[in-house]
Backbone bond lengths (Angstrom), bond angles and torsions (degrees), N, CA, C in turn:
res aa  C-N    CA-C-N  psi(-1)  N-CA   C-N-CA  omega(-1)  CA-C   N-CA-C  phi
1 X - - - 1.464 - - 1.523 112.32 -
2 X 1.347 116.88 -31.53 1.462 118.88 -178.39 1.526 111.28 -60.76
3 X 1.349 117.12 -34.03 1.460 120.43 178.07 1.511 111.87 -62.83
4 X 1.332 116.97 -40.64 1.467 121.41 177.75 1.519 110.21 -63.89
5 X 1.336 116.67 -43.31 1.464 119.56 -177.77 1.522 110.78 -63.76
6 X 1.328 117.59 -42.65 1.466 120.85 178.11 1.518 111.16 -62.30
7 X 1.335 116.18 -41.89 1.462 120.76 -178.14 1.519 110.94 -66.35
8 X 1.334 117.10 -40.41 1.469 120.73 177.68 1.522 109.83 -58.72
9 X 1.326 116.51 -47.46 1.459 119.89 -177.58 1.525 111.67 -60.87
10 X 1.330 117.68 -36.80 1.456 121.44 -179.55 1.523 111.42 -73.81
11 X 1.312 116.90 -42.89 1.462 119.70 -168.65 1.520 114.55 -86.16
12 X 1.321 118.50 -11.95 1.458 118.51 176.57 1.521 112.08 -64.78
13 X 1.320 117.72 -15.02 1.459 120.95 179.93 1.530 112.72 -90.78
14 X 1.321 117.46 -1.75 1.463 120.41 -176.70 1.515 111.02 -85.25
15 X 1.314 115.28 146.60 1.461 120.87 172.03 1.521 106.85 -129.83
16 X 1.328 116.94 123.53 1.462 120.54 -177.90 1.515 111.08 -116.69
17 X 1.292 115.51 162.33 1.457 120.42 -178.76 1.520 109.31 -98.72
18 X 1.296 115.14 111.37 1.472 124.29 -177.49 1.533 111.94 55.24
19 X 1.306 115.71 34.24 1.456 119.77 173.21 1.523 108.62 -141.20
20 X 1.303 116.10 162.90 1.445 121.20 178.68 1.506 109.05 -151.13
21 X 1.309 115.45 167.05 1.444 121.21 173.29 1.515 107.80 -121.08
22 X 1.327 115.89 125.24 1.454 122.13 -179.25 1.515 110.47 -98.73
23 X 1.319 115.92 132.07 1.449 121.32 167.01 1.525 106.34 -91.31
24 X 1.322 117.25 117.61 1.461 119.97 -176.93 1.524 110.33 -93.41
25 X 1.331 114.69 147.24 1.464 120.88 -178.18 1.522 109.30 -153.53
26 X 1.304 116.01 168.54 1.467 122.33 176.26 1.524 109.00 -128.27
27 X 1.332 114.60 156.81 1.458 120.53 178.24 1.525 108.44 -103.67
28 X 1.326 117.82 -120.37 1.467 120.70 178.10 1.521 111.56 -100.43
29 X 1.338 115.92 -4.09 1.453 120.14 -179.82 1.528 109.36 -110.63
30 X 1.316 115.81 176.67 1.460 120.22 178.79 1.525 111.69 -74.73
31 X 1.343 115.81 -18.36 1.451 120.56 -177.20 1.536 110.95 -56.84
32 X 1.329 115.08 140.75 1.460 122.07 -179.99 1.517 109.27 -101.41
33 X 1.332 116.78 140.57 1.462 122.27 -178.29 1.523 109.73 -125.76
34 X 1.322 115.63 164.55 1.452 120.16 178.48 1.514 111.91 -139.60
35 X 1.328 116.38 149.06 1.464 122.26 174.45 1.524 107.40 -135.22
36 X 1.308 116.59 140.11 1.458 121.90 179.96 1.524 110.05 -62.39
37 X 1.335 116.52 126.67 1.460 121.08 -178.63 1.523 111.54 -60.47
38 X 1.333 118.16 -28.50 1.462 120.90 179.16 1.524 111.60 -58.03
39 X 1.335 116.98 -23.99 1.459 120.60 -178.13 1.532 112.55 -95.54
40 X 1.310 116.59 -3.42 1.462 120.57 -175.81 1.523 109.95 -95.39
41 X 1.318 115.58 123.80 1.460 120.11 176.06 1.522 111.60 -91.22
42 X 1.336 115.58 -34.64 1.454 119.16 -174.66 1.526 109.38 -167.68
43 X 1.325 115.82 153.16 1.459 122.14 172.09 1.520 107.57 -124.66
44 X 1.333 116.61 127.83 1.456 121.34 -176.47 1.520 110.75 -135.89
45 X 1.329 115.76 153.51 1.451 118.19 166.09 1.517 106.64 -65.74
46 X 1.325 115.89 139.36 1.463 120.12 -173.48 1.527 110.83 -60.29
47 X 1.333 117.90 122.96 1.475 120.70 177.35 1.528 110.24 -77.00
48 X 1.299 115.88 178.59 1.459 120.09 176.29 1.522 109.15 -62.98
49 X 1.317 115.67 132.11 1.465 120.89 -178.72 1.526 110.66 -100.02
50 X 1.310 114.70 143.97 1.456 121.07 178.30 1.519 108.98 -108.61
51 X 1.318 116.50 127.73 1.454 121.04 176.65 1.517 109.47 -84.96
52 X 1.322 115.40 138.73 1.461 120.43 179.47 1.515 108.71 -130.98
53 X 1.326 117.63 153.49 1.468 119.58 179.04 1.518 112.20 -65.63
54 X 1.318 115.21 148.80 1.469 123.64 174.08 1.521 113.87 64.55
55 X 1.325 117.45 25.67 1.454 119.37 173.54 1.519 110.04 -69.92
56 X 1.319 116.39 148.60 1.463 120.37 174.73 1.528 108.49 -61.95
57 X 1.350 118.12 143.85 1.467 120.58 -178.47 1.529 114.82 -55.65
58 X 1.344 117.60 -25.02 1.454 120.15 -179.08 1.532 112.83 -85.66
59 X 1.329 116.55 -7.55 1.461 121.23 180.00 1.523 109.16 -93.05
60 X 1.320 115.73 120.44 1.465 122.23 -176.33 1.523 111.57 -73.75
61 X 1.314 116.13 -28.03 1.459 122.65 -178.61 1.510 108.81 162.23
62 X 1.307 117.07 -172.17 1.467 120.83 177.48 1.524 108.67 -117.81
63 X 1.326 115.76 150.77 1.452 121.86 -179.83 1.520 109.13 -127.52
64 X 1.301 116.59 145.52 1.463 121.97 177.59 1.526 107.25 -101.95
65 X 1.326 115.57 110.00 1.464 121.19 -173.66 1.530 109.65 -131.26
66 X 1.316 116.01 120.32 1.469 122.80 177.32 1.529 112.70 49.55
67 X 1.312 115.01 45.72 1.452 120.86 176.35 1.506 115.56 81.53
68 X 1.337 117.31 3.39 1.461 120.56 179.47 1.530 110.33 -119.32
69 X 1.306 115.43 150.27 1.462 121.08 174.49 1.524 107.99 -103.48
70 X 1.333 116.03 117.71 1.459 121.10 -175.32 1.519 110.55 -116.57
71 X 1.333 115.58 139.93 1.463 120.20 170.58 1.520 108.55 -75.02
72 X 1.327 116.22 135.16 1.457 121.39 179.95 1.530 107.93 -106.37
73 X 1.327 115.55 112.17 1.463 122.33 -174.13 1.524 109.47 -94.49
74 X 1.315 116.08 127.68 1.464 121.52 176.54 1.530 107.76 -74.03
75 X 1.329 117.20 101.76 1.457 121.61 -174.32 1.524 111.90 -65.03
76 X 1.312 117.77 -32.08 1.462 120.55 178.52 1.523 110.44 -67.69
77 X 1.321 116.11 -49.31 1.466 120.60 179.51 1.523 110.76 -63.10
78 X 1.331 116.96 -37.44 1.462 121.44 -177.94 1.516 112.54 -65.22
79 X 1.331 116.71 -24.87 1.467 120.36 -178.37 1.530 112.28 -105.42
80 X 1.327 115.90 19.50 1.457 119.78 174.12 1.510 115.68 89.65
81 X 1.340 117.41 9.05 1.457 120.49 -179.81 1.515 112.48 -97.88
82 X 1.324 115.81 -170.14 1.456 121.58 177.95 1.521 109.88 -76.13
83 X 1.330 117.97 149.93 1.462 119.29 177.56 1.525 110.93 -63.40
84 X 1.309 116.05 148.66 1.461 121.62 179.39 1.521 109.30 -76.99
85 X 1.317 115.49 125.15 1.461 121.34 -179.41 1.527 110.59 -91.00
86 X 1.337 115.68 160.31 1.469 122.40 176.68 1.526 112.48 51.47
87 X 1.325 118.21 58.03 1.475 119.68 -176.11 1.519 113.47 -56.60
88 X 1.335 118.18 -28.78 1.461 119.76 -178.84 1.530 112.34 -66.00
89 X 1.331 116.10 -17.26 1.470 120.58 177.48 1.527 112.13 -104.34
90 X 1.322 116.33 12.24 1.466 121.94 -178.67 1.526 109.51 -112.35
91 X 1.329 115.29 -170.24 1.463 120.29 -176.51 1.522 110.46 -128.41
92 X 1.317 115.29 155.36 1.461 120.62 172.82 1.527 108.75 -118.70
93 X 1.331 114.02 138.92 1.460 121.91 173.67 1.527 106.60 -103.94
94 X 1.324 116.37 114.59 1.461 120.42 179.49 1.523 107.74 -90.52
95 X 1.317 115.28 121.75 1.463 120.83 -172.64 1.515 110.81 -130.67
96 X 1.313 114.11 156.98 1.466 120.29 176.11 1.523 108.49 -115.47
97 X 1.315 115.62 116.40 1.458 122.95 177.92 1.515 108.64 -130.93
98 X 1.305 115.16 134.85 1.467 120.44 169.32 1.526 113.41 49.54
99 X 1.339 115.28 50.29 1.463 122.58 173.10 1.529 113.81 71.41
100 X 1.313 118.69 13.04 1.459 120.40 178.50 1.529 109.91 -140.44
101 X 1.328 115.87 161.45 1.455 121.89 -178.40 1.519 109.64 -112.07
102 X 1.334 116.38 134.07 1.450 122.37 -179.74 1.521 109.50 -133.07
103 X 1.329 115.48 162.00 1.459 121.18 173.66 1.518 108.38 -120.29
104 X 1.321 116.44 130.04 1.461 121.96 179.54 1.523 109.24 -109.09
105 X 1.315 116.39 122.66 1.457 121.57 176.90 1.522 108.93 -81.34
106 X 1.338 116.48 125.12 1.465 121.94 179.54 1.519 109.20 -128.38
107 X 1.334 115.33 162.61 1.451 119.16 -177.84 1.513 113.16 -70.92
108 X 1.325 116.35 -47.50 1.467 121.38 179.85 1.520 109.07 -154.96
109 X 1.324 115.93 153.41 1.464 123.02 177.53 1.515 107.75 -114.41
110 X 1.344 116.68 136.01 1.455 119.82 -174.32 1.518 112.63 -105.10
111 X 1.333 117.56 -86.61 1.465 119.35 -174.05 1.518 110.04 -155.46
112 X 1.308 115.48 175.21 1.462 122.29 178.54 1.521 108.95 -100.84
113 X 1.334 115.37 134.15 1.458 121.64 -179.30 1.522 108.41 -123.06
114 X 1.330 116.64 128.00 1.462 121.96 177.57 1.525 109.10 -81.84
115 X 1.341 116.96 125.74 1.464 122.09 -174.85 1.530 110.19 -131.33
116 X 1.325 115.40 160.71 1.460 121.86 167.80 1.523 107.96 -103.40
117 X 1.326 115.15 145.03 1.464 118.48 -179.06 1.527 111.72 -61.58
118 X 1.342 117.42 -24.31 1.466 118.76 176.56 1.525 112.08 -61.84
119 X 1.332 115.84 -24.04 1.467 120.56 -179.89 1.525 112.44 -86.91
120 X 1.322 116.69 -8.85 1.459 121.72 178.14 1.518 107.33 -94.92
121 X 1.310 117.21 118.14 1.461 121.77 -171.83 1.523 111.40 -113.62
122 X 1.340 117.22 153.33 1.464 119.94 175.58 1.524 110.22 -60.71
123 X 1.332 118.10 158.21 1.461 120.44 178.34 1.520 110.91 -59.56
124 X 1.337 118.02 149.98 1.460 120.28 178.87 1.521 111.42 -60.58
125 X 1.325 115.75 151.11 1.458 120.09 176.64 1.515 111.07 -59.96
126 X 1.326 115.58 146.10 1.460 119.60 178.16 1.510 114.49 92.46
127 X 1.353 117.50 1.62 1.464 118.76 -179.95 1.525 111.70 -73.17
128 X 1.331 117.17 -21.55 1.464 120.28 174.28 1.516 113.41 84.42
129 X 1.336 115.38 165.24 1.463 121.43 -177.24 1.520 112.87 -71.42
130 X 1.346 117.14 -21.72 1.457 119.75 -176.22 1.524 113.11 -83.63
131 X 1.328 117.24 -3.80 1.464 120.01 -177.38 1.519 111.74 -67.11
132 X 1.322 115.92 150.38 1.455 121.53 175.04 1.519 111.20 -100.52
133 X 1.312 117.07 10.60 1.455 121.28 178.65 1.522 110.48 -83.71
134 X 1.315 116.03 136.95 1.458 119.88 170.55 1.521 110.75 -111.96
135 X 1.345 117.09 -20.92 1.458 121.40 178.76 1.530 109.34 -167.48
136 X 1.325 115.51 166.69 1.468 121.47 175.69 1.523 108.60 -138.03
137 X 1.314 115.86 158.72 1.450 121.39 173.51 1.518 108.49 -152.01
138 X 1.317 116.04 175.44 1.458 120.43 178.78 1.522 109.76 -123.87
139 X 1.318 115.46 129.13 1.459 121.47 178.37 1.525 107.90 -129.13
140 X 1.328 115.65 119.43 1.458 121.42 178.87 1.529 111.98 54.10
141 X 1.339 115.33 41.90 1.449 121.22 177.64 1.511 115.02 75.97
142 X 1.326 117.19 7.83 1.463 121.46 -177.73 1.531 110.12 -117.00
143 X 1.330 116.42 134.79 1.457 121.16 178.42 1.526 109.96 -70.42
144 X 1.324 115.87 129.68 1.462 121.63 177.00 1.523 108.20 -116.88
145 X 1.313 116.39 127.87 1.459 121.79 -178.53 1.530 109.92 -99.21
146 X 1.320 115.35 134.94 1.464 121.43 175.62 1.525 106.95 -107.31
147 X 1.326 115.24 121.42 1.459 120.77 -170.35 1.526 112.20 -86.08
148 X 1.319 114.84 150.16 1.461 121.99 175.60 1.525 107.71 -83.90
149 X 1.325 115.52 84.20 1.460 120.42 -175.89 1.522 110.97 -64.49
150 X 1.327 117.21 -32.71 1.462 119.84 179.21 1.524 111.05 -61.49
151 X 1.304 116.84 -35.98 1.468 120.60 177.98 1.523 110.60 -67.22
152 X 1.335 115.81 -42.98 1.465 120.12 178.81 1.524 110.64 -60.82
153 X 1.330 116.63 -48.01 1.460 120.74 -178.03 1.521 111.54 -65.17
154 X 1.316 117.19 -35.96 1.454 120.27 -179.48 1.522 111.61 -67.93
155 X 1.332 116.69 -30.04 1.460 119.99 177.35 1.529 111.24 -72.37
156 X 1.328 116.34 -31.86 1.462 120.59 -179.39 1.523 111.01 -81.51
157 X 1.315 115.80 -44.39 1.466 120.64 -177.33 1.527 109.44 -141.79
158 X 1.333 117.52 84.10 1.468 120.72 -177.26 1.529 112.01 -58.68
159 X 1.320 115.28 138.62 1.466 119.66 179.37 1.525 109.73 -86.78
160 X 1.310 115.33 157.37 1.455 120.40 174.42 1.520 109.43 -68.44
161 X 1.319 117.17 127.67 1.465 120.99 -178.38 1.523 112.50 -112.53
162 X 1.330 117.03 6.18 1.456 120.66 -175.22 1.525 111.73 -88.50
163 X 1.309 115.82 132.22 1.469 121.34 174.20 1.521 108.34 -81.09
164 X 1.338 116.87 134.07 1.463 120.82 -175.21 1.530 111.83 -71.22
165 X 1.313 114.79 159.83 1.464 120.91 177.51 1.526 111.13 -63.16
166 X 1.316 116.68 -30.86 1.468 120.57 179.56 1.529 111.10 -62.79
167 X 1.326 116.70 -44.26 1.466 120.54 179.04 1.526 110.45 -67.61
168 X 1.332 116.54 -40.07 1.466 119.88 178.42 1.525 110.86 -62.59
169 X 1.327 116.40 -35.70 1.465 120.29 178.59 1.531 110.22 -67.59
170 X 1.337 117.51 -38.96 1.464 120.71 176.92 1.517 110.98 -60.88
171 X 1.337 115.48 -42.06 1.455 120.11 179.93 1.524 110.32 -64.36
172 X 1.334 116.90 -41.58 1.465 120.87 -178.10 1.529 111.15 -62.50
173 X 1.329 117.18 -39.82 1.465 121.23 179.28 1.519 110.35 -68.08
174 X 1.327 115.58 -42.68 1.460 120.05 -174.93 1.515 113.21 -70.35
175 X 1.333 117.59 -37.31 1.460 119.74 -167.90 1.522 114.09 -73.96
176 X 1.325 117.74 -9.71 1.459 119.73 178.75 1.532 109.80 -64.37
177 X 1.291 116.03 115.47 1.455 121.34 178.37 1.502 114.92 78.95
178 X 1.336 118.13 10.23 1.451 121.49 -178.96 1.516 112.34 -67.80
179 X 1.333 115.92 147.63 1.474 120.11 -178.52 1.524 112.61 -123.45
180 X 1.340 117.81 -3.76 1.464 120.18 -178.23 1.525 110.07 -69.07
181 X 1.331 118.25 153.99 1.461 121.08 177.86 1.521 111.23 -61.46
182 X 1.332 116.35 160.28 1.454 122.52 -169.40 1.525 112.88 -111.75
183 X 1.324 117.89 19.14 1.471 121.39 -175.51 1.522 109.99 -118.57
184 X 1.336 116.19 136.43 1.458 122.95 177.59 1.527 108.18 -121.25
185 X 1.327 116.68 129.61 1.458 120.17 174.75 1.521 109.09 -90.82
186 X 1.337 116.23 128.56 1.464 122.45 -179.32 1.519 108.71 -118.18
187 X 1.338 116.73 122.25 1.465 121.97 179.27 1.522 109.29 -115.35
188 X 1.335 116.54 120.05 1.469 121.23 178.42 1.513 108.50 -161.78
189 X 1.335 116.58 138.32 1.464 119.41 -179.01 1.516 112.80 -86.31
190 X 1.331 118.18 -11.81 1.463 121.52 178.78 1.522 110.27 -89.27
191 X 1.321 116.67 126.03 1.469 120.32 179.74 1.528 110.68 -63.74
192 X 1.330 116.75 -35.70 1.467 120.05 178.66 1.524 110.43 -66.56
193 X 1.327 116.93 -45.49 1.469 120.58 -179.63 1.526 110.96 -63.61
194 X 1.338 117.15 -41.92 1.477 119.55 178.78 1.522 110.32 -59.85
195 X 1.328 115.62 -44.34 1.469 118.85 -179.30 1.525 111.03 -63.96
196 X 1.323 117.42 -43.09 1.465 120.94 -179.04 1.524 111.48 -62.27
197 X 1.327 116.69 -47.12 1.467 120.34 -178.77 1.525 110.20 -66.95
198 X 1.322 115.94 -42.92 1.469 120.21 179.98 1.530 110.62 -58.36
199 X 1.310 116.09 -44.17 1.469 119.42 -179.17 1.521 111.45 -63.68
200 X 1.337 116.79 -44.13 1.466 120.20 -179.30 1.528 111.29 -63.73
201 X 1.330 116.54 -44.77 1.462 120.61 -177.48 1.531 111.33 -68.27
202 X 1.314 116.47 -40.03 1.469 119.46 179.15 1.527 111.22 -69.18
203 X 1.331 117.16 -31.45 1.467 120.53 179.36 1.520 111.58 -61.52
204 X 1.333 116.80 -33.72 1.471 119.27 179.42 1.527 111.81 -92.06
205 X 1.332 116.19 11.61 1.458 119.41 167.91 1.508 117.60 97.32
206 X 1.338 118.22 14.86 1.460 120.25 179.39 1.521 111.12 -107.30
207 X 1.317 115.62 149.36 1.457 120.67 173.19 1.528 108.61 -82.17
208 X 1.333 116.13 153.07 1.463 120.99 -176.37 1.519 110.46 -122.85
209 X 1.324 115.38 130.58 1.456 122.85 171.63 1.520 106.43 -107.59
210 X 1.344 117.70 121.79 1.456 121.64 -173.66 1.526 112.25 -97.94
211 X 1.336 115.61 141.18 1.470 122.62 172.06 1.523 107.40 -130.53
212 X 1.339 116.54 144.24 1.456 121.08 -173.86 1.528 113.51 -89.57
213 X 1.313 117.59 -11.61 1.463 121.28 176.77 1.520 108.47 -166.71
214 X 1.343 116.19 179.15 1.455 120.25 -176.30 1.517 113.68 -64.72
215 X 1.322 117.20 -39.92 1.462 119.75 179.95 1.524 111.08 -65.41
216 X 1.327 115.90 -42.65 1.466 120.84 177.52 1.532 110.00 -60.33
217 X 1.328 116.43 -42.40 1.464 120.45 179.20 1.523 111.59 -63.61
218 X 1.329 117.04 -44.45 1.462 120.56 -178.35 1.520 111.09 -63.73
219 X 1.319 117.37 -41.39 1.469 121.22 177.87 1.520 110.27 -61.04
220 X 1.326 116.64 -44.22 1.468 120.42 179.27 1.522 110.98 -62.44
221 X 1.322 116.96 -42.28 1.461 120.90 -179.90 1.523 111.35 -64.97
222 X 1.309 117.02 -44.08 1.464 120.86 -179.69 1.521 111.35 -64.86
223 X 1.321 116.79 -37.80 1.463 119.87 177.70 1.523 110.86 -66.40
224 X 1.332 117.06 -39.76 1.463 120.35 177.58 1.519 111.10 -64.49
225 X 1.341 116.27 -39.43 1.467 120.47 -178.99 1.521 111.62 -66.46
226 X 1.328 117.14 -32.40 1.469 120.93 179.01 1.525 111.20 -67.13
227 X 1.323 116.02 -24.99 1.470 120.69 -176.87 1.527 112.65 -88.96
228 X 1.318 117.09 -1.40 1.458 120.69 -179.79 1.518 110.74 143.25
229 X 1.310 116.81 179.60 1.466 121.99 -177.01 1.524 110.89 -58.27
230 X 1.325 116.74 118.71 1.462 120.21 -175.22 1.521 112.30 -69.00
231 X 1.326 117.31 -24.95 1.457 120.35 -177.82 1.527 111.98 -70.87
232 X 1.327 115.69 -14.49 1.466 119.82 175.12 1.527 111.23 -86.67
233 X 1.344 116.94 -8.80 1.461 120.81 -173.80 1.523 113.43 -116.29
234 X 1.328 116.38 -27.35 1.460 119.91 -170.12 1.521 110.75 -129.31
235 X 1.339 115.84 131.49 1.462 119.99 -179.23 1.524 111.68 -80.31
236 X 1.331 117.99 -44.60 1.457 121.50 -179.31 1.516 110.08 -170.21
237 X 1.343 115.18 173.35 1.458 123.18 177.96 1.519 108.63 -118.14
238 X 1.328 116.56 131.68 1.468 122.72 172.25 1.516 106.77 -114.01
239 X 1.322 117.12 119.80 1.460 119.86 -174.44 1.521 112.62 -130.00
240 X 1.324 115.13 137.05 1.457 121.80 167.30 1.530 108.07 -65.42
241 X 1.319 117.67 165.55 1.467 120.69 174.46 1.524 110.85 -95.63
242 X 1.317 117.31 -51.17 1.470 121.26 -179.59 1.519 110.19 -80.73
243 X 1.317 117.81 110.82 1.465 121.03 177.42 1.519 110.07 -149.43
244 X 1.331 117.80 147.89 1.469 120.57 177.65 1.525 111.82 -61.09
245 X 1.307 115.61 151.64 1.462 125.26 173.55 1.527 113.90 70.03
246 X 1.332 117.43 -48.12 1.470 120.29 178.43 1.519 108.45 -147.68
247 X 1.336 116.74 121.55 1.462 119.03 -179.07 1.528 111.23 -81.87
248 X 1.330 114.65 174.43 1.460 119.58 -176.26 1.512 114.09 -66.96
249 X 1.338 117.17 -31.79 1.464 120.11 176.04 1.525 110.83 -61.72
250 X 1.335 114.87 -47.58 1.468 119.12 -178.23 1.520 111.18 -68.46
251 X 1.330 116.80 -39.06 1.468 120.13 175.77 1.525 109.91 -56.73
252 X 1.335 116.52 -46.98 1.470 120.18 -179.94 1.518 111.17 -61.67
253 X 1.331 117.32 -43.09 1.463 121.65 178.54 1.522 110.94 -59.38
254 X 1.351 115.82 -44.52 1.463 120.31 -179.60 1.526 111.45 -65.24
255 X 1.322 116.75 -38.02 1.464 120.48 178.16 1.532 110.44 -64.18
256 X 1.324 116.04 -45.94 1.465 120.23 -173.67 1.525 113.26 -72.83
257 X 1.333 117.74 -20.22 1.467 118.56 178.72 1.529 112.45 -96.83
258 X 1.325 117.12 -2.55 1.464 122.06 178.05 1.528 108.23 -92.04
259 X 1.316 116.85 120.44 1.465 121.27 -175.31 1.519 112.87 -58.28
260 X 1.322 117.46 -29.62 1.464 120.73 -177.45 1.529 112.94 -87.95
261 X 1.351 116.81 -5.49 1.467 120.44 -176.18 1.528 113.20 -125.42
262 X 1.319 117.70 -13.50 1.461 121.93 -163.93 1.524 115.54 -59.67
263 X 1.316 118.40 -22.06 1.464 120.25 -179.16 1.519 113.42 -93.77
264 X 1.340 116.87 5.76 1.457 119.56 175.89 1.528 109.91 -65.45
265 X 1.309 116.84 140.11 1.455 122.65 175.89 1.529 107.78 -80.82
266 X 1.333 116.99 123.07 1.466 121.75 -177.08 1.523 109.87 -117.40
267 X 1.331 115.59 123.85 1.460 122.41 175.30 1.522 108.17 -109.99
268 X 1.332 117.33 120.91 1.461 121.14 173.96 1.518 108.34 -87.95
269 X 1.336 115.39 128.27 1.465 122.39 -171.76 1.523 106.65 -128.39
270 X 1.330 117.25 104.85 1.460 118.77 -168.17 1.516 113.05 -140.85
271 X 1.331 115.29 151.89 1.460 121.49 173.30 1.523 111.77 -81.57
272 X 1.340 117.75 2.82 1.464 122.08 -179.92 1.523 111.92 -81.46
273 X 1.305 117.74 35.43 1.462 120.71 -172.66 1.520 113.35 -64.82
274 X 1.318 118.14 -34.15 1.451 120.24 -173.39 1.508 114.49 -73.11
275 X 1.339 117.99 -29.94 1.469 120.42 -176.13 1.522 110.67 -120.45
276 X 1.295 115.00 20.13 1.453 119.12 -172.77 1.517 112.01 -72.61
277 X 1.326 116.79 137.34 1.456 123.15 -178.56 1.526 108.81 -104.03
278 X 1.345 116.51 106.18 1.465 119.90 -176.49 1.525 111.97 -64.23
279 X 1.311 116.59 -28.25 1.467 119.44 178.62 1.518 110.96 -62.09
280 X 1.328 116.69 -31.96 1.462 120.75 -179.87 1.526 110.35 -67.28
281 X 1.319 117.38 -38.98 1.466 121.22 178.54 1.520 110.21 -60.19
282 X 1.336 116.13 -44.69 1.461 120.17 179.37 1.522 111.03 -66.41
283 X 1.334 116.37 -38.40 1.455 119.86 -176.56 1.519 112.19 -64.94
284 X 1.326 117.40 -39.34 1.462 119.39 -178.78 1.523 112.05 -84.79
285 X 1.346 117.07 -9.61 1.459 119.73 175.00 1.511 115.99 91.67
286 X 1.350 117.19 14.02 1.469 118.55 176.94 1.521 109.69 -65.40
287 X 1.322 115.63 149.78 1.466 120.38 -176.67 1.517 112.87 -88.13
288 X 1.329 117.21 -21.14 1.470 120.17 -179.53 1.523 109.25 -163.28
289 X 1.329 115.06 157.23 1.459 121.75 171.83 1.516 108.98 -129.08
290 X 1.339 116.15 133.77 1.462 121.67 177.72 1.523 108.25 -131.32
291 X 1.325 118.14 123.13 1.464 119.04 174.87 1.529 111.01 -70.92
292 X 1.336 115.87 144.78 1.467 120.00 178.19 1.525 110.54 -73.15
293 X 1.337 117.54 155.41 1.449 128.78 -20.97 1.509 105.85 -127.53
294 X 1.336 115.99 118.67 1.457 122.10 175.15 1.524 106.54 -128.75
295 X 1.346 117.72 110.28 1.471 119.87 -174.55 1.520 113.18 -59.92
296 X 1.340 117.46 -35.53 1.465 119.80 179.63 1.526 111.10 -69.20
297 X 1.321 116.82 -44.33 1.461 120.51 -179.26 1.525 110.72 -63.74
298 X 1.322 116.06 -42.54 1.461 119.97 179.56 1.524 110.69 -66.40
299 X 1.316 117.19 -45.99 1.468 121.19 -179.23 1.524 111.35 -62.97
300 X 1.331 116.42 -40.52 1.465 120.06 178.31 1.524 110.77 -63.67
301 X 1.333 116.73 -37.50 1.462 120.20 178.46 1.520 111.28 -64.21
302 X 1.326 116.67 -38.78 1.465 120.71 177.58 1.522 110.00 -64.81
303 X 1.319 116.50 -47.49 1.470 120.63 -179.04 1.527 110.60 -61.13
304 X 1.328 117.03 -44.79 1.466 120.77 -178.68 1.532 111.77 -66.35
305 X 1.338 115.97 -36.70 1.469 119.13 178.73 1.517 110.42 -64.50
306 X 1.301 116.61 -42.94 1.471 120.06 179.94 1.528 109.98 -69.33
307 X 1.333 117.80 -36.46 1.460 120.55 176.39 1.516 110.72 -57.16
308 X 1.326 115.41 -43.16 1.464 120.23 -179.47 1.502 112.34 -61.05
309 X 1.342 117.13 -32.63 1.456 121.14 179.68 1.524 111.53 -77.06
310 X 1.318 116.66 -21.38 1.469 120.17 -178.35 1.521 112.14 -79.05
311 X 1.363 115.62 -17.94 1.483 118.83 -176.12 1.511 111.84 -67.83
């Protein structure tokens, strides 16, 4: 296990182009799961947990780790399975999502696998809205499920999704006499993230075109460009980074090298805030990066991007 822990610490600093490294793990079932190493800060044997009053039912307890108190979420229970027994003999994956740090209790941790995003596929049809799957892949003939951690976290501690009156007032002042298009394309594989972004963007008066991953977004953009000048139809693109088939970095690269799309304003919007490499954003040509999820920050970025096009 020490080899895995050392490798996690080294590789969380890597940024790849349309590739990722999955840390695979199991819960209480035989099913194998994966989490992007970019989101992993550390893997530890589960320390002693402290029970506190009024904890969420999915929180096994709290742990004191490196001067911080972290909630330890039972990943099996959170995804509809049986609670994980004997936590002292299990492991926690400490991860950074959406500007906060959490610990996920898992049954066992296996190894890191280098993958291409083309090998990460959307969940099969028929999984339903209640699924916690955001993607699937195959490793050594075995199905590996990638969980929608944002959905799990939102159920435990919902984020504020309301745009402030101050931002709405900025939009009201700006929109007088505006001529820029009123549509924003949003690409994200998480159903929770799509809903959050859609609500924020619609609140400030823009229409939203949704894409489920980078490839879906690129196809939609290319089809729009074939029908006429895309800059007359689309205000900007907001894209997640981690997505099946094509990640946000590659989507941005493809947009910027396409003569009919290259001047589109692209905002990368990701929960990878803790290990994010700003040099990568500049290299692929994205116009901005915003860590998830602050409705005011996102809405202000949309307003400012459209302002720039009005000049």
